Residue, then its C-alpha position, 0 to 999 in steps of 0.5 A: m500500500v502506498k503511504k499517503r503523503k503530500i510533498i511540497l516544493p520549497e520556495k527556494p530556487e536552489v532546491l528547484n535547481r537541484l531537483q531539476k538536475k536530479v530529474s535529468e540524472y534519473q532520466n539518463r539512468l533510465m535511458k541507459k537501462n532501457s532494454s525494453d520497449n515496455p515503459a511500465a517495466l522501466y518506470s516501475t523501478l526506484t529510479g523511475y518512480k523518483a523521476v516521475i515524482a520529482k518531475r510532477l513536483i517541479q510541474r505542479g509545486q506539490v505531489d499527493t503521492y497516493v493520487l499519483s500512485k493511483e494514476l500510475q497504477e491505472e496507466y501501467g496496470f501495476i505499481d511496486f508499492r515498496a519502490f514507490n514509497d522509497a522513491a517518495g521518501v527520497i524526494e520528500d527528504y530532498c525537499r525537507t532536509g536537502g537529502k540528509n537522510v538519504r543513504k547510498g545515493t548520488g547526493f542532492 
């Protein structure tokens, strides 16, 4: 089950800039892994979910993770709840602390 949380983009230009760079990084990683024509397989990974959540956050200024998970589930037919929740936690931490609680990442 997806944890219900609302992620709000802070009104700090440096956070927006860093988040935009992270989206590019995530998309580059996904392009390298793209060995399939199935977008669901590509985006149902931790990196894929982080890319989708961060991009939506940049576009709208906030993300209701529960609503987004339902949209993805409807579009692709399934969702990896654990990976999605982990991805949402990473993006939320980037917004709240600048990534102080993110482990094993490339940094924010």
